[in-house]
N, C-alpha and C positions, 0 to 999 in steps of 0.2 A: 114160479119166481118174482117175484117181484123186488127188481136190482133197480129202477129208478132213482126211489130215495139214495141209496146206498152208493148209487155212481159218482165219482168224481169228476171233474172237468176233465176231459183230457185222456182219461184213463185207459177207455176202447178207441183206437184209430184205428179206421177202416179205409184203405185204397182199392182201388178196383180197376185194373187197365186193359184196357182192350180199343177196339178201333171205333166202336159206337155199334155195332152190327145187333142183330137181333135177339143175339145171345149173350150179348153185355147189357141189353136192358134188363134182360130175362134176370142177369145176374143181381141189379142194383134192386130190382123188384123183390126177391126176394130174400133178399138183405135187409132191406125197409121191412119186410114182414117178418124177418128172426127177428129184428131188436121191438116190433111193437110187442111179439110175442112173448119176450122177456123182460118187456115194461123200461123198454131205455130208449132213449133218442138218440138215436147213431147221429155222428159225423159221419159221412160220406166222401171222400174226395175219389173224380174220376181223372183216370189219367190216360188220354187219348193222339196224342202227341205222339209222332217217331221218335224225336229226340228225346222225350223224355221214356220211352219205354225201353230205348236203348240202354239209357241209365241204371235199367233195374237188371236182373242177372235173373230172368226167366226163359222156358223153353217154348212158349206158347201162351197164346190170350184163348177166351179169358182169364184174367189172372185175380185170384184176391189176397188181400197180404192184412193182416190184423198188426198193426204196433212195426210197422215195417218186415215182417216175419210171412213169407208165403205160404198160407196153408191151402189154396185151390188153386187147382192151375190146369187151363186147357179144359175146361169142367164148370157146368153149372150146377154147383150142388140144389139139395133140395133147400126148402125154409128149416127143415128141422136140423140137419147137419151144420146149417151155418149157425144156427143158434144155441145146437151142442159143442164147437167151436169156439164160440163168442163166451159160452159159459164157463169153458175149461179157462182160455185167457184170462175171464174177470177173474174165477176163483182162484188162479196161480196167483195176479198180483193182489189181491186181497192176503194172500199167505202172507205175501212176501210185506207186505204194511204193516210194521210191527206197533208205528208211532202213534199210538190211541189214547194214552194214559202217563200222563207227566207228572211228577210227585216234585213239589217245591218249598223244603225243608225254609222257612224264615224266622229271624230272631226281630224282626221290625227294625234294621235298621239300613243306614244307606246302603249298604254291601251284599245285604238279603235284595232289596228292591231293586237294584241295578241286577241280579242274578234272576227276578221276577221278569222285568221288563224281557230280559232275552228269554226266558223261558216262553211268553206269549208271543215274540214274534216265531218262536219255531211251532207254538202250537196254533197259531195263526195259519202255516203252513200247511200244517197235516187238518187239520179243523178238528184237533183233540182236545181231550180233557186235560185241564191240571187242578191239582189238590194244592195248597196252598196248607204246609204244615206245621204248626207251631207248637214244641214242645215247654212246660215249664217245671223249675223244682219248686217242691215247696220246704223250705226248710223249719223245723220247729224246734223247741224247746223242753224241758220237761216242765217250766213255770209259766208256760203259755198257759189264760185262762176259758181262750175259746180259738177254736179255730177260726184261721184266714182263707181255710181254701177256697170258701165259696168266693169269697171277696175277691181272691187273687185271679179265681177261674173265670170270675164276669169282669174285670180289669183286663184280662188276653183278649178276652170275647169282643171286647168293644174297639179293643186298638185292631184286632184282627179285620171287624166290621168297617173301620177306616183305611184299612191296608185295602181292603175290595176296593171302596171308589175310587181309591187312587188308579186302579185297572183295568175296570170293567169297562170304560168305554174304548180300552184300547183292541179287544175281541172283536173278530169277523170271520167272516166263513166259516163258520160254525163251531167256532173254539167255545169252549164253556169254561168258568173258574168257580170251584169250590175250597169247602174251609173246613177243616179240622183243626180244634185246641184240646190238649192233652195233656195231663200232667204223666212227667217220667222224665227220665234220664234222656239225653237227644240222640244219643247214637244207637242204643237197640230199637227206639221207639221209630227212628228212621228207615231202617232195616226189617223191621217188623211191618211196618205200613207199606213198604215198597214192595216185600216179597207178597205177603200174605194179599194184598190190591192188587199183584201182580201189573205193576207199573210197568214202562217201556220205558223210561227213563228219570234219571232224577237228574236235576241240576240244581248246584248251588253254588253260592259266590261263596269266596276263598279268605280268608284273615291269616294276616302275616304281621309280625314285627316292624318294627320302623328301622328306617336308618340302613345301617349297610347290614343289617341281619335281617331285613325283609325280606322273605319267603312267597312261594306260591301257596305251598297246601297249611291251610291252618288246621289246628290241633281238631276239629269237629267234620271238618269235610275230610281229610288225613284218616280220621278213626271209622269213619263211615264207609270211603273205600275197603279200606284195610277188611273190613267184616262184610260188609253188600257182595250181594251174587247181579245185583240188577245195574246196567250198565248208569255212567254215572259223567256228566259233564259242569265241571268243574270252571265259574266265569271269573275271572280276576277281579281285583275289588277296581271300579272304574273302567272297567270294556265294554264299549255301546256295540248293540247290533249292528251287524250289514251282514248283506247277503255270504254266504260259504262259496266263495271262489276256486280256493285252494286250499288243499287240506293235505299235511304231510303224517303220514303212516308210517310208524319208525314200526320197525319188524327185528325180530333176531332169525335165527337160525332155526328156529323147532318150527313143529309143523303144529297149523290151525285146527282143533279137535273137531270143531263142528264149523259147519257157513254159515249156522245162525250165531253165531260170535260177533262177526262184522255185521249183522243186518244194519244194525242202527248206525252205523256208518254209512252204508250204502243210501240209503235212507235220506242221510243229511245232505250228503253229494248230489243226489238225483234230484232233489227240489232246487235246485240253484246251478244245473249243470256244473259242478267241481270237477278240478283237475284233485284228482289225487297222484301223491307222489311218495312213491315206497321209500322210505329212507334204510338204508343197513348199515352198521357201523360195523367194520371189523378193525381187530389188530393186527390181524397179519391176511398174506396173499391168500393164504389155504382156505380159511375160515370164508370166503367170497362166494356165497351161495344161500338163496331162499328156497326154501321148502315148498312143493310143487304145488302144497295144499293153501297155499295164499292167493295163487294165482286163483285157482278152482273156488276160493270162499269168494271172490272177486266177482263173481258171476257173469262176467265178459264186460263189468266196469272196465272203461279206459283208465289208463295208469302207464306214470312213467317209471321210470327204476333208477336210482340212485346210490351209488356206494361211497361210502367213505375209507379208506384204510387208514390208519394211523392209531398213532397208543395214547390218545387224550383220552382222558375222563369222557364217560360215553355224554352224561347230561351235558357238558359242555360243546361235544360235538351236535347233537341233537339239537341244542340252543342256537347255534351256529346256523347249522342246514334252516332252521326254521327265519330264523332273520334273513338269509340269505332267498330265501324262495317269498316272500312277505307272504307268509304262510293266514288264513283267518281261523285253522282249527287244527291242532295235534293231536293226534289218536294214538295208543298204545294200548297192547292187551295184556292184563296182569296177570303173569305166568303166579304157578304155586312156588317156583322157584327162581334163582337168577338176580338179574338188576334192580327188575321193577320191585320184587318182591324185598328186597334190602334198601330200595327207594322210599316202599311207602312203610317201612318201620323207623325210619331215619328222623331223628330231630324235628320240630315244626318249628324251634327255633334257634337253629344254626344258619348260617349262610351256606354250608355245604349240600341243602339240602335244595333238590330240584326246582327250577323255579322257573315261570312260562311268563308271557307278557299277552298272550293270547288263549282263549278257554283250549281245555285239555279231556278230551273225551276217554274215559277209561273204563273198556272193554274186560270182561273177567272169562278166562279158562274153564 
């Protein structure tokens, strides 16, 4: 199996601990040979200084570590043993990496372009594929003498070509951009594309009324969230991309039914080594707890836990904590019941609807 073309920089980091003995030399030789066998140019760090060795919890040397995990200790494994171990670690990481395809619905507005720019930054981090999707509707009357569909389709394709020209120079790290122009209603078309195309993430701009009625989730974005199963990242109008360093993950008392649900969150956090802040709002002391499945799903990622006990409205409580945390991303799981279900069915034109000034990642139960 040739993994060279698929290997991402820094995916496999190998550290060899020893004192420079003949066994240490043999271990490095076998490690390099295993890399050649797999088609990988391995980056191997050797640690020989006693002070550095004492920092690692090892029982003897030589020791081999992959991504800071001890895999061989007090032995010199064969080339085949090392190759198999690297392959297992690599495959596990590849299976964890779910960010390969991003769908970006666009109506060519400044709002949508802002979301596209954000999506391309995420794509560049992951080296993945971005599809710009535009949907349009044809309103016809009985008195029409000719069909205007072909003209409308051609016009929208020209707009899409112009859109791509605005962004294609921003691509790097192997990221690519593709386009689709489709006649149909926006919400069911986006849902169909996202799910049938097995997209890992949908990134959309938001729409809102003006003045005191300004809200975060617009009618189309809200409708997609209510109908789609694919994770969705909603970008507020005018929000510019910046490194995701602090994430607020708002959780309730219920379990996370599958570890896969929060993989997109972990991937976004991993790229910038973001701090994850679990936020739990409880109305009374007796409800202050989180289900063990939450920490299990975090899969070893570092996090801090924050409780707030008061009877205030949940949406406002989340908003205040996000502001206090100076967060770059808010994440929640949309469940089939409870607060978020009622939230996503609330009116998108009333000031009571939930709002946020930072991107919102919506994961689905």
